[in-house]
C-alpha positions as CSV (number, residue, x, y, z in Angstrom):
1,M,-87.5,-3.2,-15.5
2,L,-90.2,-3.9,-13.0
3,T,-89.0,-2.6,-9.7
4,A,-90.4,-2.6,-6.2
5,E,-90.9,1.2,-6.5
6,L,-93.3,0.7,-9.4
7,I,-95.1,-2.3,-7.9
8,Q,-95.8,-0.4,-4.7
9,K,-97.5,2.4,-6.6
10,M,-100.4,0.1,-7.5
11,K,-103.6,0.2,-5.4
12,R,-104.8,-2.3,-2.9
13,N,-108.3,-2.8,-4.2
14,N,-109.5,-6.4,-4.9
15,I,-109.2,-7.6,-8.5
16,S,-110.0,-11.3,-8.0
17,K,-112.5,-12.8,-10.5
18,D,-113.0,-16.0,-8.5
19,K,-112.5,-16.0,-4.7
20,E,-112.4,-19.7,-4.4
21,K,-109.7,-20.1,-7.0
22,T,-107.8,-17.2,-5.6
23,T,-107.9,-18.7,-2.1
24,E,-106.9,-22.1,-3.2
25,R,-104.1,-21.1,-5.5
26,A,-102.6,-18.3,-3.4
27,K,-102.5,-20.6,-0.4
28,E,-100.8,-23.4,-2.4
29,I,-98.2,-21.0,-3.9
30,F,-97.4,-19.0,-0.8
31,K,-97.1,-22.1,1.4
32,S,-94.6,-23.6,-1.1
33,A,-92.4,-20.5,-1.0
34,T,-89.1,-20.6,0.8
35,K,-88.3,-18.1,3.6
36,D,-86.2,-16.0,1.2
37,Q,-89.0,-16.0,-1.4
38,K,-91.5,-14.8,1.1
39,I,-89.2,-12.0,2.2
40,E,-88.7,-11.0,-1.4
41,M,-92.5,-10.9,-2.0
42,E,-92.9,-8.7,1.0
43,T,-90.1,-6.4,-0.1
44,L,-91.5,-6.0,-3.6
45,A,-95.0,-5.2,-2.4
46,G,-93.9,-3.2,0.6
47,V,-96.2,-5.0,2.9
48,K,-96.0,-7.4,5.8
49,R,-96.5,-11.2,5.6
50,V,-100.0,-10.9,7.1
51,S,-101.2,-9.2,3.9
52,F,-100.4,-12.3,1.8
53,E,-101.9,-14.6,4.5
54,R,-105.1,-12.5,4.2
55,V,-105.3,-13.3,0.5
56,Y,-105.8,-17.0,1.0
57,S,-108.0,-16.5,4.0
58,T,-110.4,-14.0,2.3
59,G,-110.0,-14.8,-1.4
60,S,-109.3,-11.1,-2.2
61,I,-106.1,-10.1,-3.9
62,S,-104.8,-6.7,-5.2
63,A,-102.8,-6.1,-8.3
64,K,-99.8,-5.2,-6.1
65,L,-99.8,-8.5,-4.3
66,A,-100.6,-10.5,-7.5
67,V,-97.6,-9.0,-9.4
68,A,-95.3,-9.5,-6.5
69,M,-96.3,-13.1,-5.9
70,A,-96.3,-13.9,-9.7
71,K,-92.8,-12.3,-10.2
72,V,-91.1,-14.2,-7.3
73,M,-92.9,-17.5,-7.7
74,D,-92.8,-17.5,-11.6
75,V,-96.6,-17.9,-12.1
76,D,-99.1,-16.1,-14.3
77,P,-100.9,-13.4,-12.3
78,L,-104.1,-14.2,-14.1
79,Y,-103.9,-17.7,-12.5
80,L,-103.9,-16.0,-9.1
81,T,-107.0,-13.8,-9.9
82,G,-108.9,-16.8,-11.3
83,E,-108.9,-15.5,-14.9
84,A,-106.7,-18.4,-16.2
85,D,-106.6,-22.0,-15.4
86,E,-103.0,-22.6,-16.5
87,R,-100.3,-21.8,-13.9
88,G,-98.1,-20.5,-16.7
89,D,-95.1,-18.4,-15.8
90,G,-94.2,-15.0,-14.5
91,A,-92.3,-13.5,-17.4
92,E,-92.0,-9.8,-17.2
93,S,-93.8,-9.3,-20.5
94,K,-96.9,-11.1,-19.0
95,L,-96.7,-9.0,-15.8
96,L,-96.6,-5.7,-17.8
97,S,-99.5,-6.8,-19.9
98,F,-101.4,-7.7,-16.7
99,M,-100.7,-4.3,-15.3
100,E,-102.0,-2.6,-18.4
101,S,-105.2,-4.6,-18.3
102,K,-105.7,-3.5,-14.7
103,G,-105.3,0.2,-15.4
104,Y,-101.6,0.7,-14.8
105,K,-100.5,1.5,-18.3
106,D,-98.3,4.3,-17.2
107,L,-96.4,2.1,-14.7
108,S,-96.1,-0.6,-17.3
109,K,-94.5,1.9,-19.8
110,K,-92.0,3.1,-17.2
111,A,-91.1,-0.5,-16.4
112,S,-90.6,-1.2,-20.1
113,R,-87.9,1.5,-20.4
114,P,-84.3,0.2,-20.4
115,A,-82.5,0.8,-17.2
116,R,-80.2,3.8,-17.3
117,K,-76.6,3.2,-16.8
118,P,-75.1,5.2,-14.0
119,R,-72.9,8.0,-15.4
120,A,-69.3,7.5,-14.8
121,K,-67.8,10.1,-12.5
122,A,-65.7,12.5,-14.5
123,K,-62.1,12.3,-13.8
124,E,-60.4,15.4,-12.6
125,P,-57.8,16.6,-15.0
126,E,-54.3,15.8,-14.0
127,E,-52.0,18.6,-13.4
128,I,-49.4,18.9,-16.2
129,T,-46.0,20.2,-15.5
130,Y,-44.4,21.8,-18.5
131,I,-40.6,21.7,-18.9
132,T,-39.0,24.7,-20.5
133,A,-35.5,25.2,-21.8
134,E,-35.2,28.7,-20.3
135,D,-31.8,29.0,-18.7
136,D,-32.8,31.6,-16.1
137,S,-32.2,29.5,-13.0
138,D,-29.5,30.2,-10.5
139,D,-29.6,26.7,-9.2
140,D,-26.3,24.9,-9.6
141,G,-28.1,21.6,-9.8
142,E,-27.5,20.5,-6.2
143,S,-31.1,21.1,-5.1
144,L,-32.5,18.2,-7.1
145,F,-30.1,15.8,-5.5
146,K,-29.8,17.4,-2.2
147,D,-31.0,14.4,-0.3
148,M,-28.3,12.3,-2.0
149,F,-25.4,14.6,-1.2
150,D,-26.5,15.6,2.3
151,E,-25.2,12.2,3.5
152,Y,-21.7,13.2,2.5
153,D,-19.3,15.5,4.1
154,D,-19.0,18.9,2.3
155,E,-15.3,19.1,2.9
156,E,-12.9,17.4,0.5
157,D,-11.6,14.1,1.6
158,D,-8.1,13.3,0.4
159,E,-8.1,9.7,1.3
160,D,-8.9,7.4,-1.6
161,D,-10.3,4.6,0.7
162,D,-13.0,6.9,2.0
163,F,-14.0,7.8,-1.6
164,L,-14.1,4.2,-2.7
165,I,-16.2,3.0,0.2
166,G,-18.2,6.0,1.1
167,P,-21.0,6.2,3.7
168,I,-23.9,3.8,3.5
169,T,-26.9,5.5,1.9
170,P,-30.1,4.4,0.2
171,Y,-28.3,4.8,-3.1
172,S,-25.5,2.4,-2.2
173,K,-27.5,-0.6,-3.4
174,M,-28.0,1.0,-6.8
175,T,-26.5,-1.2,-9.6
176,E,-24.3,0.1,-12.3
177,D,-27.0,-0.5,-14.9
178,E,-29.5,1.4,-12.8
179,A,-27.2,4.3,-12.3
180,G,-26.5,4.3,-16.1
181,L,-30.3,4.5,-16.8
182,L,-30.7,7.4,-14.4
183,L,-27.8,9.3,-16.0
184,H,-29.1,8.6,-19.5
185,A,-32.5,10.0,-18.5
186,L,-30.8,13.0,-17.1
187,F,-29.0,13.6,-20.3
188,I,-32.3,13.7,-22.2
189,Q,-33.9,16.0,-19.6
190,A,-31.0,18.4,-19.8
191,K,-31.9,19.1,-23.4
192,Y,-35.2,20.7,-22.4
193,S,-34.7,21.8,-18.8
194,A,-32.2,24.3,-17.5
195,E,-32.4,22.8,-14.0
196,A,-31.7,19.3,-15.3
197,C,-28.8,20.7,-17.3
198,A,-27.4,22.3,-14.2
199,V,-27.7,19.0,-12.3
200,L,-25.9,17.2,-15.1
201,N,-23.0,19.7,-15.1
202,F,-22.8,19.4,-11.3
203,I,-22.5,15.6,-11.5
204,K,-20.0,15.8,-14.3
205,A,-17.8,18.2,-12.3
206,S,-18.2,16.1,-9.1
207,L,-17.1,12.9,-10.9
208,A,-14.2,14.6,-12.6
209,N,-12.9,16.1,-9.4
210,K,-13.1,12.7,-7.6
211,C,-11.9,10.4,-10.4
212,F,-9.3,12.8,-11.8
213,P,-8.2,15.1,-9.0
214,D,-4.9,16.0,-10.8
215,M,-6.6,17.0,-14.1
216,D,-6.6,20.7,-13.4
217,S,-3.1,20.7,-12.1
218,D,-1.8,18.8,-15.1
219,D,-3.5,21.4,-17.4
220,D,-1.9,24.2,-15.4
221,E,1.5,22.6,-15.7
222,G,1.1,22.2,-19.4
223,D,0.1,25.8,-19.8
224,S,3.0,27.0,-17.7
225,G,5.4,24.9,-19.8
226,A,4.1,26.3,-22.9
227,D,4.4,29.8,-21.5
228,D,8.1,29.1,-20.6
229,G,8.8,28.0,-24.1
230,E,7.3,31.1,-25.6
231,N,9.0,33.4,-23.2
232,G,12.4,31.5,-23.0
233,D,15.6,33.2,-22.1
234,G,17.5,32.1,-25.3
235,D,19.9,34.7,-26.5
236,G,19.0,34.1,-30.1
237,D,15.6,35.6,-29.8
238,G,16.6,38.6,-27.6
239,Y,17.3,42.1,-28.7
240,N,20.8,43.6,-28.3
């Protein structure tokens, strides 16, 4: 691609073959250019506007100015130097051929090379957390859900109403389906993580104690009843 950097490397020496034609044609083309086109020509050549005005006042034009003007105004650079009588167009292939004919073959070759695509910035590797099933943790599971349970009183509450209503927390708006999904996910994690397993056991125990507070006492009574039956006072089983 023909860039401003390459154009500005060309010399300022006069290459016009016909001063009268260069004067007439350069004046006509430059005068018809818009303000933005004039600024673009100045930027490509790396010169001030007076340099282009000097072209049609003296009839002298350099390869640098001829290429810049031809590229912006879509005209054959040979038309500007008086070497062609057809206005033609400023296709890049014509501009590169013109540069080669004026001794700038190296610059023409550089401009012919395809533009390099900027290399994408390499992404930093994401940190991977591995979950192991080693059951060497002393955590009882409360740490993962500490924020959830800190809102509640640590002491047992014997009133059912307090348990049913409970304090207002960010988790109060969680739906039954959402809670079920979280619990299901925890069951899966518990298969591979000792910490998640501890959390699951903690939740199970908490739910059991709140929903079935008499479960342990019923089991104890059943066990005691069984013991009484085994160790009864019947005379038939005693020794005389």
